[in-house]
All heavy atoms as TSV, in Angstrom:
chain	resi	resn	atom	element	x	y	z
A	1	THR	N	N	32.310	144.801	121.973
A	1	THR	CA	C	33.435	144.765	122.928
A	1	THR	C	C	34.065	143.395	122.798
A	1	THR	O	O	33.424	142.394	122.849
A	1	THR	CB	C	32.893	144.936	124.395
A	1	THR	OG1	O	32.208	146.124	124.433
A	1	THR	CG2	C	34.061	145.026	125.342
A	2	PRO	N	N	35.439	143.414	122.686
A	2	PRO	CA	C	36.130	142.096	122.566
A	2	PRO	C	C	35.891	141.162	123.724
A	2	PRO	O	O	35.852	141.574	124.906
A	2	PRO	CB	C	37.657	142.519	122.512
A	2	PRO	CG	C	37.623	143.968	122.205
A	2	PRO	CD	C	36.342	144.514	122.693
A	3	GLY	N	N	35.688	139.891	123.448
A	3	GLY	CA	C	35.509	138.939	124.505
A	3	GLY	C	C	34.119	138.756	125.055
A	3	GLY	O	O	33.877	137.831	125.780
A	4	ILE	N	N	33.189	139.648	124.686
A	4	ILE	CA	C	31.852	139.560	125.179
A	4	ILE	C	C	31.084	138.530	124.299
A	4	ILE	O	O	30.406	137.646	124.781
A	4	ILE	CB	C	31.168	140.909	125.281
A	4	ILE	CG1	C	31.774	141.750	126.286
A	4	ILE	CG2	C	29.666	140.733	125.542
A	4	ILE	CD1	C	31.272	143.169	126.342
A	5	GLY	N	N	31.075	138.712	123.033
A	5	GLY	CA	C	30.347	137.836	122.136
A	5	GLY	C	C	28.887	137.863	122.362
A	5	GLY	O	O	28.307	138.746	122.942
A	6	GLY	N	N	28.268	136.819	121.856
A	6	GLY	CA	C	26.780	136.783	121.903
A	6	GLY	C	C	26.327	135.333	121.741
A	6	GLY	O	O	27.050	134.464	121.231
A	7	ASN	N	N	25.151	135.045	122.326
A	7	ASN	CA	C	24.639	133.686	122.179
A	7	ASN	C	C	23.861	133.568	120.856
A	7	ASN	O	O	23.619	134.531	120.132
A	7	ASN	CB	C	23.767	133.317	123.409
A	7	ASN	CG	C	22.506	134.171	123.556
A	7	ASN	OD1	O	21.988	134.649	122.584
A	7	ASN	ND2	N	22.078	134.320	124.762
A	8	PHE	N	N	23.516	132.350	120.509
A	8	PHE	CA	C	22.825	132.087	119.207
A	8	PHE	C	C	21.587	132.960	119.033
A	8	PHE	O	O	21.386	133.566	117.990
A	8	PHE	CB	C	22.498	130.596	119.097
A	8	PHE	CG	C	22.025	130.228	117.758
A	8	PHE	CD1	C	22.971	129.800	116.783
A	8	PHE	CD2	C	20.703	130.220	117.377
A	8	PHE	CE1	C	22.574	129.364	115.536
A	8	PHE	CE2	C	20.276	129.860	116.124
A	8	PHE	CZ	C	21.169	129.442	115.174
A	9	LYS	N	N	20.719	132.991	120.034
A	9	LYS	CA	C	19.496	133.777	119.941
A	9	LYS	C	C	19.715	135.197	119.744
A	9	LYS	O	O	19.046	135.858	118.894
A	9	LYS	CB	C	18.644	133.542	121.229
A	9	LYS	CG	C	17.263	134.178	121.202
A	9	LYS	CD	C	16.497	133.870	122.428
A	9	LYS	CE	C	15.095	134.439	122.314
A	9	LYS	NZ	N	14.310	134.124	123.499
A	10	ALA	N	N	20.647	135.819	120.434
A	10	ALA	CA	C	20.952	137.232	120.227
A	10	ALA	C	C	21.509	137.498	118.808
A	10	ALA	O	O	21.112	138.513	118.204
A	10	ALA	CB	C	21.944	137.703	121.304
A	11	ILE	N	N	22.405	136.638	118.402
A	11	ILE	CA	C	22.942	136.835	117.026
A	11	ILE	C	C	21.806	136.742	115.981
A	11	ILE	O	O	21.784	137.437	114.997
A	11	ILE	CB	C	24.098	135.849	116.749
A	11	ILE	CG1	C	25.226	136.149	117.717
A	11	ILE	CG2	C	24.554	135.909	115.320
A	11	ILE	CD1	C	26.349	135.082	117.729
A	12	GLN	N	N	20.913	135.743	116.215
A	12	GLN	CA	C	19.810	135.580	115.219
A	12	GLN	C	C	18.955	136.872	115.184
A	12	GLN	O	O	18.554	137.238	114.079
A	12	GLN	CB	C	18.976	134.383	115.544
A	12	GLN	CG	C	17.871	134.095	114.527
A	12	GLN	CD	C	16.887	133.083	114.873
A	12	GLN	OE1	O	16.751	132.743	116.033
A	12	GLN	NE2	N	16.276	132.479	113.920
A	13	GLN	N	N	18.687	137.399	116.340
A	13	GLN	CA	C	17.828	138.604	116.328
A	13	GLN	C	C	18.521	139.780	115.660
A	13	GLN	O	O	17.846	140.475	114.910
A	13	GLN	CB	C	17.523	138.992	117.793
A	13	GLN	CG	C	16.541	138.002	118.453
A	13	GLN	CD	C	16.339	138.315	119.906
A	13	GLN	OE1	O	17.062	139.053	120.550
A	13	GLN	NE2	N	15.321	137.702	120.490
A	14	VAL	N	N	19.749	139.940	115.797
A	14	VAL	CA	C	20.527	141.021	115.185
A	14	VAL	C	C	20.712	140.761	113.729
A	14	VAL	O	O	20.590	141.710	112.893
A	14	VAL	CB	C	21.939	141.218	115.884
A	14	VAL	CG1	C	22.758	142.199	115.148
A	14	VAL	CG2	C	21.719	141.623	117.302
A	15	SER	N	N	20.977	139.506	113.331
A	15	SER	CA	C	21.265	139.213	111.901
A	15	SER	C	C	20.053	139.107	111.090
A	15	SER	O	O	20.118	139.277	109.858
A	15	SER	CB	C	22.040	137.919	111.840
A	15	SER	OG	O	21.197	136.806	112.202
A	16	ASP	N	N	18.913	138.727	111.687
A	16	ASP	CA	C	17.708	138.509	110.939
A	16	ASP	C	C	17.793	137.324	109.923
A	16	ASP	O	O	17.101	137.401	108.862
A	16	ASP	CB	C	17.187	139.817	110.272
A	16	ASP	CG	C	15.713	139.770	109.938
A	16	ASP	OD1	O	14.909	139.097	110.637
A	16	ASP	OD2	O	15.323	140.401	108.949
A	17	LEU	N	N	18.623	136.426	110.158
A	17	LEU	CA	C	18.838	135.224	109.337
A	17	LEU	C	C	17.883	134.143	109.840
A	17	LEU	O	O	17.554	134.066	110.995
A	17	LEU	CB	C	20.244	134.734	109.331
A	17	LEU	CG	C	21.350	135.616	108.710
A	17	LEU	CD1	C	22.744	135.049	109.033
A	17	LEU	CD2	C	21.105	135.796	107.280
A	18	SER	N	N	17.606	133.271	108.993
A	18	SER	CA	C	16.828	132.008	109.366
A	18	SER	C	C	17.703	131.160	110.248
A	18	SER	O	O	18.930	131.316	110.265
A	18	SER	CB	C	16.370	131.241	108.155
A	18	SER	OG	O	17.504	130.620	107.520
A	19	LEU	N	N	17.076	130.244	110.984
A	19	LEU	CA	C	17.892	129.357	111.854
A	19	LEU	C	C	18.922	128.577	111.043
A	19	LEU	O	O	20.100	128.445	111.457
A	19	LEU	CB	C	16.957	128.385	112.590
A	19	LEU	CG	C	16.097	128.941	113.731
A	19	LEU	CD1	C	15.145	127.889	114.206
A	19	LEU	CD2	C	16.997	129.469	114.790
A	20	ALA	N	N	18.487	128.041	109.896
A	20	ALA	CA	C	19.405	127.241	109.071
A	20	ALA	C	C	20.536	128.076	108.543
A	20	ALA	O	O	21.681	127.669	108.520
A	20	ALA	CB	C	18.619	126.601	107.919
A	21	ALA	N	N	20.219	129.298	108.007
A	21	ALA	CA	C	21.320	130.129	107.447
A	21	ALA	C	C	22.267	130.585	108.518
A	21	ALA	O	O	23.476	130.591	108.309
A	21	ALA	CB	C	20.633	131.346	106.788
A	22	LEU	N	N	21.729	130.939	109.701
A	22	LEU	CA	C	22.650	131.329	110.793
A	22	LEU	C	C	23.530	130.156	111.219
A	22	LEU	O	O	24.722	130.376	111.452
A	22	LEU	CB	C	21.867	131.924	111.944
A	22	LEU	CG	C	22.673	132.397	113.159
A	22	LEU	CD1	C	23.701	133.451	112.731
A	22	LEU	CD2	C	21.836	132.890	114.224
A	23	SER	N	N	22.959	128.989	111.381
A	23	SER	CA	C	23.733	127.852	111.814
A	23	SER	C	C	24.843	127.585	110.816
A	23	SER	O	O	25.984	127.284	111.218
A	23	SER	CB	C	22.778	126.681	111.957
A	23	SER	OG	O	23.437	125.554	112.442
A	24	ASP	N	N	24.478	127.609	109.482
A	24	ASP	CA	C	25.511	127.317	108.451
A	24	ASP	C	C	26.588	128.395	108.476
A	24	ASP	O	O	27.753	128.041	108.295
A	24	ASP	CB	C	24.809	127.285	107.059
A	24	ASP	CG	C	23.918	126.048	106.854
A	24	ASP	OD1	O	24.078	125.088	107.625
A	24	ASP	OD2	O	23.173	126.074	105.916
A	25	SER	N	N	26.167	129.628	108.682
A	25	SER	CA	C	27.149	130.745	108.703
A	25	SER	C	C	28.100	130.628	109.874
A	25	SER	O	O	29.306	130.823	109.690
A	25	SER	CB	C	26.430	132.098	108.713
A	25	SER	OG	O	25.637	132.267	107.571
A	26	ILE	N	N	27.576	130.328	111.021
A	26	ILE	CA	C	28.373	130.181	112.249
A	26	ILE	C	C	29.345	129.043	112.055
A	26	ILE	O	O	30.541	129.108	112.363
A	26	ILE	CB	C	27.519	130.018	113.511
A	26	ILE	CG1	C	26.880	131.337	113.835
A	26	ILE	CG2	C	28.312	129.408	114.672
A	26	ILE	CD1	C	25.912	131.299	115.052
A	27	ASP	N	N	28.872	127.929	111.495
A	27	ASP	CA	C	29.742	126.773	111.246
A	27	ASP	C	C	30.857	127.091	110.312
A	27	ASP	O	O	32.025	126.746	110.557
A	27	ASP	CB	C	28.893	125.576	110.741
A	27	ASP	CG	C	29.708	124.294	110.685
A	27	ASP	OD1	O	30.354	123.976	111.649
A	27	ASP	OD2	O	29.698	123.689	109.591
A	28	ALA	N	N	30.535	127.766	109.231
A	28	ALA	CA	C	31.511	128.138	108.232
A	28	ALA	C	C	32.558	129.119	108.799
A	28	ALA	O	O	33.808	128.960	108.625
A	28	ALA	CB	C	30.877	128.799	107.015
A	29	LEU	N	N	32.139	130.096	109.535
A	29	LEU	CA	C	33.035	131.049	110.174
A	29	LEU	C	C	33.939	130.347	111.246
A	29	LEU	O	O	35.159	130.667	111.312
A	29	LEU	CB	C	32.257	132.224	110.841
A	29	LEU	CG	C	31.597	133.162	109.850
A	29	LEU	CD1	C	30.724	134.118	110.652
A	29	LEU	CD2	C	32.678	133.969	109.091
A	30	TRP	N	N	33.404	129.401	111.914
A	30	TRP	CA	C	34.161	128.659	112.966
A	30	TRP	C	C	35.262	127.790	112.252
A	30	TRP	O	O	36.392	127.738	112.639
A	30	TRP	CB	C	33.255	127.834	113.809
A	30	TRP	CG	C	34.018	127.089	114.842
A	30	TRP	CD1	C	34.576	127.522	116.010
A	30	TRP	CD2	C	34.403	125.654	114.772
A	30	TRP	NE1	N	35.169	126.511	116.687
A	30	TRP	CE2	C	35.096	125.370	115.952
A	30	TRP	CE3	C	34.176	124.706	113.862
A	30	TRP	CZ2	C	35.622	124.087	116.168
A	30	TRP	CZ3	C	34.625	123.443	114.128
A	30	TRP	CH2	C	35.379	123.154	115.249
A	31	GLN	N	N	34.824	127.125	111.163
A	31	GLN	CA	C	35.764	126.243	110.386
A	31	GLN	C	C	36.918	127.028	109.810
A	31	GLN	O	O	38.040	126.562	109.666
A	31	GLN	CB	C	35.048	125.500	109.334
A	31	GLN	CG	C	34.207	124.340	109.943
A	31	GLN	CD	C	33.528	123.543	108.851
A	31	GLN	OE1	O	34.003	123.439	107.703
A	31	GLN	NE2	N	32.402	122.911	109.204
A	32	LEU	N	N	36.652	128.283	109.470
A	32	LEU	CA	C	37.718	129.165	108.895
A	32	LEU	C	C	38.527	129.902	109.971
A	32	LEU	O	O	39.344	130.695	109.648
A	32	LEU	CB	C	37.102	130.202	107.950
A	32	LEU	CG	C	36.469	129.605	106.705
A	32	LEU	CD1	C	35.627	130.657	105.955
A	32	LEU	CD2	C	37.534	129.048	105.791
A	33	SER	N	N	38.204	129.613	111.223
A	33	SER	CA	C	38.867	130.270	112.377
A	33	SER	C	C	38.656	131.697	112.444
A	33	SER	O	O	39.413	132.469	113.008
A	33	SER	CB	C	40.333	129.922	112.411
A	33	SER	OG	O	40.568	128.543	112.453
A	34	PHE	N	N	37.507	132.237	111.893
A	34	PHE	CA	C	37.179	133.643	112.065
A	34	PHE	C	C	36.297	133.809	113.359
A	34	PHE	O	O	36.134	134.964	113.800
A	34	PHE	CB	C	36.319	134.121	110.892
A	34	PHE	CG	C	37.084	134.201	109.595
A	34	PHE	CD1	C	36.427	133.943	108.391
A	34	PHE	CD2	C	38.489	134.458	109.582
A	34	PHE	CE1	C	37.100	134.054	107.135
A	34	PHE	CE2	C	39.090	134.522	108.333
A	34	PHE	CZ	C	38.412	134.282	107.140
A	35	LEU	N	N	35.836	132.698	113.907
A	35	LEU	CA	C	34.921	132.812	115.028
A	35	LEU	C	C	35.388	131.811	116.083
A	35	LEU	O	O	35.896	130.789	115.706
A	35	LEU	CB	C	33.528	132.399	114.537
A	35	LEU	CG	C	32.313	132.662	115.439
A	35	LEU	CD1	C	32.094	134.164	115.566
A	35	LEU	CD2	C	31.105	131.974	114.851
A	36	GLU	N	N	35.240	132.197	117.312
A	36	GLU	CA	C	35.589	131.272	118.417
A	36	GLU	C	C	34.320	131.058	119.265
A	36	GLU	O	O	33.358	131.860	119.217
A	36	GLU	CB	C	36.587	131.940	119.375
A	36	GLU	CG	C	37.951	132.214	118.648
A	36	GLU	CD	C	38.914	132.819	119.572
A	36	GLU	OE1	O	38.629	133.315	120.647
A	36	GLU	OE2	O	40.140	132.825	119.200
A	37	THR	N	N	34.308	129.993	119.991
A	37	THR	CA	C	33.145	129.656	120.789
A	37	THR	C	C	33.615	129.453	122.247
A	37	THR	O	O	34.792	129.154	122.512
A	37	THR	CB	C	32.444	128.348	120.338
A	37	THR	OG1	O	33.338	127.273	120.411
A	37	THR	CG2	C	31.919	128.460	118.975
A	38	GLY	N	N	32.747	129.659	123.182
A	38	GLY	CA	C	33.083	129.463	124.557
A	38	GLY	C	C	31.812	129.563	125.388
A	38	GLY	O	O	30.777	129.958	124.975
A	39	GLU	N	N	31.957	129.108	126.653
A	39	GLU	CA	C	30.857	129.117	127.605
A	39	GLU	C	C	31.341	129.743	128.894
A	39	GLU	O	O	31.936	129.103	129.705
A	39	GLU	CB	C	30.413	127.672	127.851
A	39	GLU	CG	C	29.088	127.636	128.567
A	39	GLU	CD	C	28.548	126.174	128.680
A	39	GLU	OE1	O	28.341	125.594	127.573
A	39	GLU	OE2	O	28.431	125.720	129.755
A	40	PRO	N	N	31.188	131.092	128.982
A	40	PRO	CA	C	31.680	131.776	130.174
A	40	PRO	C	C	31.041	131.239	131.429
A	40	PRO	O	O	29.874	130.791	131.439
A	40	PRO	CB	C	31.242	133.227	129.976
A	40	PRO	CG	C	30.977	133.346	128.507
A	40	PRO	CD	C	30.580	131.941	128.051
A	41	ALA	N	N	31.836	131.288	132.536
A	41	ALA	CA	C	31.415	130.774	133.835
A	41	ALA	C	C	30.095	131.468	134.229
A	41	ALA	O	O	29.935	132.661	134.192
A	41	ALA	CB	C	32.418	130.973	134.877
A	42	GLY	N	N	29.134	130.615	134.681
A	42	GLY	CA	C	27.876	131.162	135.180
A	42	GLY	C	C	26.809	131.475	134.135
A	42	GLY	O	O	25.684	131.701	134.537
A	43	LEU	N	N	27.108	131.494	132.871
A	43	LEU	CA	C	26.100	131.849	131.846
A	43	LEU	C	C	25.415	130.554	131.282
A	43	LEU	O	O	24.313	130.718	130.854
A	43	LEU	CB	C	26.726	132.677	130.708
A	43	LEU	CG	C	27.209	134.042	131.113
A	43	LEU	CD1	C	27.782	134.759	129.880
A	43	LEU	CD2	C	26.034	134.859	131.644
A	44	ASN	N	N	26.090	129.469	131.285
A	44	ASN	CA	C	25.474	128.180	130.854
A	44	ASN	C	C	24.941	128.295	129.417
A	44	ASN	O	O	23.927	127.674	129.112
A	44	ASN	CB	C	24.438	127.704	131.798
A	44	ASN	CG	C	25.038	127.344	133.174
A	44	ASN	OD1	O	26.168	126.924	133.286
A	44	ASN	ND2	N	24.250	127.570	134.188
A	45	GLN	N	N	25.464	129.126	128.594
A	45	GLN	CA	C	25.107	129.214	127.201
A	45	GLN	C	C	26.361	129.356	126.347
A	45	GLN	O	O	27.208	130.072	126.686
A	45	GLN	CB	C	24.205	130.444	126.908
A	45	GLN	CG	C	22.844	130.311	127.456
A	45	GLN	CD	C	21.993	131.530	126.972
A	45	GLN	OE1	O	22.493	132.536	126.524
A	45	GLN	NE2	N	20.654	131.456	127.135
A	46	MET	N	N	26.345	128.648	125.225
A	46	MET	CA	C	27.418	128.837	124.282
A	46	MET	C	C	27.417	130.235	123.711
A	46	MET	O	O	26.339	130.768	123.423
A	46	MET	CB	C	27.237	127.838	123.088
A	46	MET	CG	C	28.346	127.907	122.057
A	46	MET	SD	S	29.961	127.359	122.645
A	46	MET	CE	C	29.664	125.683	122.864
A	47	ARG	N	N	28.546	130.837	123.699
A	47	ARG	CA	C	28.711	132.196	123.159
A	47	ARG	C	C	29.672	132.185	121.994
A	47	ARG	O	O	30.553	131.337	121.958
A	47	ARG	CB	C	29.141	133.157	124.249
A	47	ARG	CG	C	28.062	133.305	125.306
A	47	ARG	CD	C	28.351	134.313	126.393
A	47	ARG	NE	N	28.313	135.664	125.952
A	47	ARG	CZ	C	27.161	136.349	125.886
A	47	ARG	NH1	N	25.979	135.833	126.146
A	47	ARG	NH2	N	27.148	137.640	125.498
A	48	TYR	N	N	29.490	133.054	121.074
A	48	TYR	CA	C	30.313	133.159	119.889
A	48	TYR	C	C	30.994	134.496	119.869
A	48	TYR	O	O	30.467	135.526	120.201
A	48	TYR	CB	C	29.383	133.044	118.573
A	48	TYR	CG	C	28.617	131.714	118.665
A	48	TYR	CD1	C	27.341	131.651	119.197
A	48	TYR	CD2	C	29.159	130.577	118.140
A	48	TYR	CE1	C	26.639	130.457	119.208
A	48	TYR	CE2	C	28.487	129.354	118.122
A	48	TYR	CZ	C	27.207	129.320	118.689
A	48	TYR	OH	O	26.527	128.159	118.729
A	49	TYR	N	N	32.281	134.454	119.512
A	49	TYR	CA	C	33.189	135.635	119.513
A	49	TYR	C	C	33.906	135.690	118.206
A	49	TYR	O	O	34.322	134.683	117.639
A	49	TYR	CB	C	34.196	135.531	120.586
A	49	TYR	CG	C	33.751	135.116	121.944
A	49	TYR	CD1	C	33.587	133.767	122.331
A	49	TYR	CD2	C	33.412	136.077	122.902
A	49	TYR	CE1	C	33.112	133.450	123.577
A	49	TYR	CE2	C	32.965	135.733	124.147
A	49	TYR	CZ	C	32.839	134.336	124.499
A	49	TYR	OH	O	32.359	134.057	125.697
A	50	LEU	N	N	34.189	136.924	117.769
A	50	LEU	CA	C	35.060	137.132	116.674
A	50	LEU	C	C	36.496	136.777	117.104
A	50	LEU	O	O	36.859	137.155	118.215
A	50	LEU	CB	C	35.088	138.555	116.106
A	50	LEU	CG	C	33.890	138.933	115.265
A	50	LEU	CD1	C	33.993	140.445	114.854
A	50	LEU	CD2	C	33.771	138.083	114.037
A	51	HIS	N	N	37.241	136.077	116.337
A	51	HIS	CA	C	38.642	135.811	116.648
A	51	HIS	C	C	39.330	137.201	116.741
A	51	HIS	O	O	39.028	138.080	115.976
A	51	HIS	CB	C	39.260	134.968	115.598
A	51	HIS	CG	C	40.694	134.577	115.892
A	51	HIS	ND1	N	41.775	135.397	115.702
A	51	HIS	CD2	C	41.168	133.417	116.440
A	51	HIS	CE1	C	42.845	134.823	116.107
A	51	HIS	NE2	N	42.508	133.520	116.544
A	52	PRO	N	N	40.262	137.422	117.638
A	52	PRO	CA	C	40.900	138.745	117.791
A	52	PRO	C	C	41.558	139.269	116.512
A	52	PRO	O	O	41.454	140.430	116.210
A	52	PRO	CB	C	41.969	138.507	118.854
A	52	PRO	CG	C	41.445	137.372	119.732
A	52	PRO	CD	C	40.655	136.481	118.706
A	53	LEU	N	N	42.152	138.384	115.704
A	53	LEU	CA	C	42.711	138.850	114.433
A	53	LEU	C	C	41.615	139.273	113.451
A	53	LEU	O	O	41.790	140.199	112.691
A	53	LEU	CB	C	43.542	137.772	113.821
A	53	LEU	CG	C	44.895	137.478	114.545
A	53	LEU	CD1	C	45.610	136.314	113.940
A	53	LEU	CD2	C	45.753	138.682	114.548
A	54	THR	N	N	40.490	138.566	113.469
A	54	THR	CA	C	39.401	138.904	112.601
A	54	THR	C	C	38.830	140.304	112.975
A	54	THR	O	O	38.600	141.171	112.198
A	54	THR	CB	C	38.241	137.879	112.617
A	54	THR	OG1	O	38.826	136.621	112.327
A	54	THR	CG2	C	37.086	138.243	111.730
A	55	GLN	N	N	38.678	140.478	114.369
A	55	GLN	CA	C	38.229	141.795	114.811
A	55	GLN	C	C	39.123	142.911	114.451
A	55	GLN	O	O	38.745	143.961	113.991
A	55	GLN	CB	C	38.015	141.683	116.306
A	55	GLN	CG	C	37.401	142.944	116.910
A	55	GLN	CD	C	37.041	142.797	118.325
A	55	GLN	OE1	O	37.442	141.874	118.985
A	55	GLN	NE2	N	36.275	143.790	118.823
A	56	HIS	N	N	40.433	142.668	114.615
A	56	HIS	CA	C	41.425	143.729	114.271
A	56	HIS	C	C	41.338	144.067	112.786
A	56	HIS	O	O	41.376	145.214	112.422
A	56	HIS	CB	C	42.826	143.226	114.611
A	56	HIS	CG	C	43.880	144.203	114.278
A	56	HIS	ND1	N	44.096	145.354	114.925
A	56	HIS	CD2	C	44.772	144.228	113.261
A	56	HIS	CE1	C	45.142	146.040	114.389
A	56	HIS	NE2	N	45.541	145.350	113.342
A	57	PHE	N	N	41.181	143.050	111.930
A	57	PHE	CA	C	41.091	143.295	110.500
A	57	PHE	C	C	39.834	144.133	110.168
A	57	PHE	O	O	39.894	145.087	109.384
A	57	PHE	CB	C	41.069	141.925	109.731
A	57	PHE	CG	C	40.888	142.147	108.204
A	57	PHE	CD1	C	41.979	142.497	107.460
A	57	PHE	CD2	C	39.644	141.920	107.675
A	57	PHE	CE1	C	41.812	142.698	106.081
A	57	PHE	CE2	C	39.437	142.105	106.312
A	57	PHE	CZ	C	40.565	142.501	105.510
A	58	ILE	N	N	38.700	143.781	110.763
A	58	ILE	CA	C	37.485	144.503	110.482
A	58	ILE	C	C	37.567	145.970	110.967
A	58	ILE	O	O	37.121	146.865	110.255
A	58	ILE	CB	C	36.330	143.775	111.235
A	58	ILE	CG1	C	35.979	142.457	110.500
A	58	ILE	CG2	C	35.103	144.688	111.192
A	58	ILE	CD1	C	35.032	141.582	111.196
A	59	LEU	N	N	38.288	146.175	112.121
A	59	LEU	CA	C	38.374	147.505	112.580
A	59	LEU	C	C	39.515	148.338	111.914
A	59	LEU	O	O	39.639	149.505	112.136
A	59	LEU	CB	C	38.561	147.501	114.095
A	59	LEU	CG	C	37.370	146.922	114.891
A	59	LEU	CD1	C	37.720	146.815	116.399
A	59	LEU	CD2	C	36.113	147.729	114.627
A	60	SER	N	N	40.402	147.676	111.160
A	60	SER	CA	C	41.512	148.352	110.559
A	60	SER	C	C	41.075	149.144	109.351
A	60	SER	O	O	40.042	148.924	108.751
A	60	SER	CB	C	42.636	147.346	110.184
A	60	SER	OG	O	42.262	146.586	109.016
A	61	GLY	N	N	41.984	149.965	108.874
A	61	GLY	CA	C	41.653	150.809	107.665
A	61	GLY	C	C	41.618	149.951	106.389
A	61	GLY	O	O	41.159	150.406	105.380
A	62	ILE	N	N	42.196	148.771	106.348
A	62	ILE	CA	C	42.272	147.955	105.181
A	62	ILE	C	C	40.858	147.609	104.632
A	62	ILE	O	O	40.651	147.506	103.432
A	62	ILE	CB	C	43.122	146.648	105.292
A	62	ILE	CG1	C	43.351	146.008	103.967
A	62	ILE	CG2	C	42.418	145.721	106.214
A	62	ILE	CD1	C	44.831	145.918	103.625
A	63	VAL	N	N	39.892	147.462	105.531
A	63	VAL	CA	C	38.576	147.145	105.095
A	63	VAL	C	C	37.981	148.239	104.287
A	63	VAL	O	O	37.210	148.032	103.365
A	63	VAL	CB	C	37.673	146.798	106.339
A	63	VAL	CG1	C	36.253	146.660	105.943
A	63	VAL	CG2	C	38.193	145.610	107.052
A	64	GLN	N	N	38.370	149.512	104.563
A	64	GLN	CA	C	37.788	150.582	103.828
A	64	GLN	C	C	38.359	150.650	102.418
A	64	GLN	O	O	37.687	151.080	101.476
A	64	GLN	CB	C	38.172	151.949	104.543
A	64	GLN	CG	C	37.527	152.090	105.903
A	64	GLN	CD	C	38.056	153.263	106.673
A	64	GLN	OE1	O	38.867	154.029	106.199
A	64	GLN	NE2	N	37.471	153.423	107.905
A	65	ILE	N	N	39.530	150.112	102.205
A	65	ILE	CA	C	40.148	150.042	100.798
A	65	ILE	C	C	39.432	149.000	100.026
A	65	ILE	O	O	39.232	149.184	98.825
A	65	ILE	CB	C	41.616	149.652	100.972
A	65	ILE	CG1	C	42.374	150.774	101.653
A	65	ILE	CG2	C	42.249	149.394	99.581
A	65	ILE	CD1	C	43.843	150.488	102.039
A	66	LEU	N	N	39.033	147.842	100.642
A	66	LEU	CA	C	38.362	146.764	99.883
A	66	LEU	C	C	36.991	147.240	99.516
A	66	LEU	O	O	36.347	146.983	98.652
A	66	LEU	CB	C	38.300	145.540	100.755
A	66	LEU	CG	C	39.651	144.962	101.207
A	66	LEU	CD1	C	39.429	143.771	102.162
A	66	LEU	CD2	C	40.489	144.554	100.007
């Protein structure tokens, strides 16, 4: 769901990446502006979100062509 995102621990569990690989991947995606970060009120944890344009691209039909 757009805007919900996930925290580092949840993403690690889903991705099954090592801590170092996940940290490097998150950093690279953030530097390329594919990923956004934020701390929603009351959660006190950094959360990671796909940038809306990245999400639109992934969900579009163009990905099926590639």
